[in-house]
N, C-alpha and C positions, 0 to 999 in steps of 0.2 A: 742478689743471693750472696750470703756471707759464707766464706770457707774457713775452716780451722786449719791453721798451718802449724806444724811442729818442726822446730829447727833442732837438728841433732848435730852437735859439734863433735868433731873427731880430731884428736891430736895427730901429729904427723906419723906417729908409730902405728896408728890404727884406731878403730872405734872402740868405745866403751868408757868405763870409768864412772865416777860419781855424778857427772853432769846429767846422765840419762836415767838415774835411779828413780826420779820422780815420775817417770813415764810408765813404770811397771804396772802390770795388771792388778796385782794384789794390793797395791797402794792407791788404787782408784785413778791412775793416770789415764791419759787419752787412749792408750793402747787397749784398755779395758772396754772401750766403746766401739772398737773395730768389729765389723760383722762381715760375713761372707758376701762377696760381691762389691764391697767398697773399693773405690779407686784410690790407690796409693801411688803417689808420684815420687820417684826417686831420682834426684839430680846429683850424680856422683861428683862432677867438678865443683858444685856449690856445697857439697857435703850436707845435703838437706833431704828430709823425708817429709812429704806433705800428705795429709789425709784429706782428700777432696770430698768432704761431706758437709752439707750446710749446717750452720751453728744450731738452728732450731731442731734439727734431727738429733744432733749430739746432745742437746739439752734434754730432749725426750728420752734418749737412751740412758743418760745419767740418772734421771728421775726414776726410771724403771729399775735400774741397778740398786739405787739407794733404798727403794721401797721393799726389796727382797729381804727375807729373814736373815740370810747370810750374803750380803752384797759382795760383789767382786770375787766370787768363787765359781767354779765350774758347775753347770746345771746337772750334768749326768756323770758323776764320778763314782761309778760302781765298779771297782776293780780289786783284785786281790793284791794285798801288800805284804811282801815278804818280811820275815823277822829282821833281816839285815837292814831293809829300808826303814822299818820302824825304829830300829836302834839308831841309825844315822839321823833320822828326823828328830829324835829326842835329844841329840847332841849337836845339832847344827843350827846356825842362825838363818835368818830369812835370806832368800836369793837376793833381795834388794840390798842386804847388808853383806853380801859376798859368799853366803852359804859356807862360812868357815866353821870349823868345829869349836864348840863351846864346851869346855870341860868344867863340870860343877865343882 
């Protein structure tokens, strides 16, 4: 059985930064394939996070996502959105790019 391992590097000051942006859900990273009940192994001393799911299952999940009309988006996102949130969304970059304000 083959397991997919994701290595998350953390600088001494804490986790985050551009090294992990490729793993974000909206960009089709591995985190987009995590489902309820999946085993995630966290090794704090080694600063690693491993998704213990066989590669063939991940490949199947990826194919299902890519076959959707809008891949890598929530299935059931029916919620009210305030005017303030719509205004912010119209002037902010992607979360993968820092969600910073972009002034036209």
